[in-house]
C-alpha positions in Angstrom: -0.2 0.0 0.1 1.3 3.5 -0.8 0.6 6.6 1.2 0.3 10.2 -0.4 0.5 13.4 1.0 -1.2 16.7 -0.9 -1.9 19.9 0.2 -4.9 21.6 -0.9 -5.5 24.9 1.5 -9.3 26.3 1.0 -8.9 29.3 3.4 -7.2 32.3 1.6 -4.1 33.1 4.0 -4.4 29.4 5.8 -1.5 27.7 4.6 1.7 26.1 5.9 5.1 26.6 3.8 5.9 22.9 3.0 6.6 21.9 -0.7 6.4 19.2 -3.0 9.8 17.8 -1.7 8.3 17.7 1.7 5.2 15.9 0.0 7.3 13.3 -1.5 9.6 12.5 1.5 6.9 12.3 4.1 4.9 10.1 1.6 7.7 7.6 1.3 8.5 7.5 5.0 5.1 6.5 6.0 4.6 4.3 3.2 7.8 2.3 4.6 6.5 2.2 7.9 2.9 1.0 7.7 1.7 -2.3 6.1 -2.0 -2.5 4.9 -4.4 -4.2 7.6 -6.7 -6.9 6.7 -9.7 -4.4 7.3 -8.3 -1.9 4.9 -7.7 -4.9 2.0 -11.0 -6.1 2.8 -12.6 -2.6 2.1 -10.8 -1.3 -0.7 -8.1 -4.3 -2.0 -4.7 -4.8 -1.9 -3.7 -2.3 -4.7 -5.8 1.0 -3.2 -3.4 4.1 -2.5 -4.2 6.1 0.9 -4.2 9.6 0.3 -4.0 12.1 2.7 -5.0 15.6 1.7 -3.6 18.3 4.1 -5.6 21.5 4.8 -6.1 24.0 7.6 -8.8 25.8 9.4 -8.5 29.2 11.2 -11.6 28.3 13.4 -10.8 24.6 14.4 -9.4 24.1 18.0 -8.0 20.2 17.0 -7.7 18.3 14.0 -10.8 17.7 11.6 -10.8 14.8 9.4 -13.2 14.2 6.4 -13.6 11.3 4.5 -12.9 8.6 3.1 -13.8 9.5 -0.4 -12.9 6.5 -2.6 -12.4 6.6 -6.2 -12.5 3.1 -7.8 -11.2 4.0 -11.0 -8.2 5.5 -9.7 -8.2 3.1 -6.6 -7.8 5.9 -4.4 -8.8 6.1 -0.7 -8.7 9.9 0.3 -8.8 11.8 3.5 -8.6 15.4 4.4 -7.0 16.5 7.5 -7.7 19.9 8.3 -5.1 21.4 10.8 -6.0 24.0 13.4 -4.2 26.8 12.1 -5.0 29.6 14.7 -3.4 27.3 17.6 -0.8 26.0 15.6 0.4 29.2 14.6 0.5 30.5 18.2 3.1 28.2 19.1 7.1 29.1 19.3 7.8 26.4 16.4 4.3 26.4 14.2 5.8 24.2 11.4 6.9 21.5 14.0 3.2 21.7 15.6 1.7 21.6 12.1 3.7 18.3 11.5 2.7 16.7 15.0 -0.9 17.6 14.4 -0.4 16.0 10.7 1.3 12.9 12.1 -1.6 12.8 14.6 -4.1 13.1 12.1 -2.8 10.3 9.9 -2.3 8.0 12.6 -6.1 8.2 13.3 -7.1 7.5 10.0 -4.6 4.6 9.8 -5.8 3.4 13.0 -9.2 3.7 12.1 -8.3 1.2 9.3 -6.8 -1.4 12.2 -3.3 -0.6 10.6 -0.3 -0.8 13.1 1.0 3.0 13.4 3.6 2.0 16.2 6.5 2.1 13.8 5.5 5.6 12.6 5.3 6.8 16.3 8.6 5.6 17.1 9.9 7.8 14.1 7.7 10.4 14.5 10.2 12.8 16.2 13.2 11.7 13.7 10.7 12.2 10.8 9.9 15.6 12.0 13.4 16.7 12.9 14.7 15.9 9.3 11.7 18.0 7.8 12.3 20.9 9.8 16.1 20.8 9.1 16.0 20.5 5.7 15.2 23.9 3.7 14.7 22.0 0.7 11.3 20.9 2.1 10.0 24.3 2.2 8.5 26.9 0.0 11.6 29.3 -0.7 10.4 32.9 -0.3 
C-alpha cells in the first residue's frame, strides 16, 4: 500500500510553507513504516492508495478529519486532514506543531483501518526533525 500526502488549502492565508519535496519525503517515509491491515484490504483491495489531503482552518481547536472519498477508477482512498491553523500559529515552532498535528491525524485515520502505527509513532520525532532541518522541504520566499 502506498501513502501519499497532498496539500490543498481552502481558506485564504491559511497555509503552511511545505512544498512538494516535503510531500514526497513524508509519503515515502510513512509508506515504508506501515503495512495494510486485513480490514483495509477487505474494504478496498490490496492495490488501493491511501491519500492524505492536508489543509487548515482558522476556527478549529483540534484536527478535523473528513472522508473517506473512494475513487474506484484511480484506486484511491482519500481523507482530508484539516489542521487547527490558529492554535498552531500561536506555538513557538508552528511548522513543528503543524507536523505533529498532521502525524496525529494520519495515525488516527490509519488506526481506524486497524493499521499498526507503532513504527510511525517511534519514528515521528526523527521524521519531524529531518523535515524541520531541511530547507529544501519548504517554499522558498
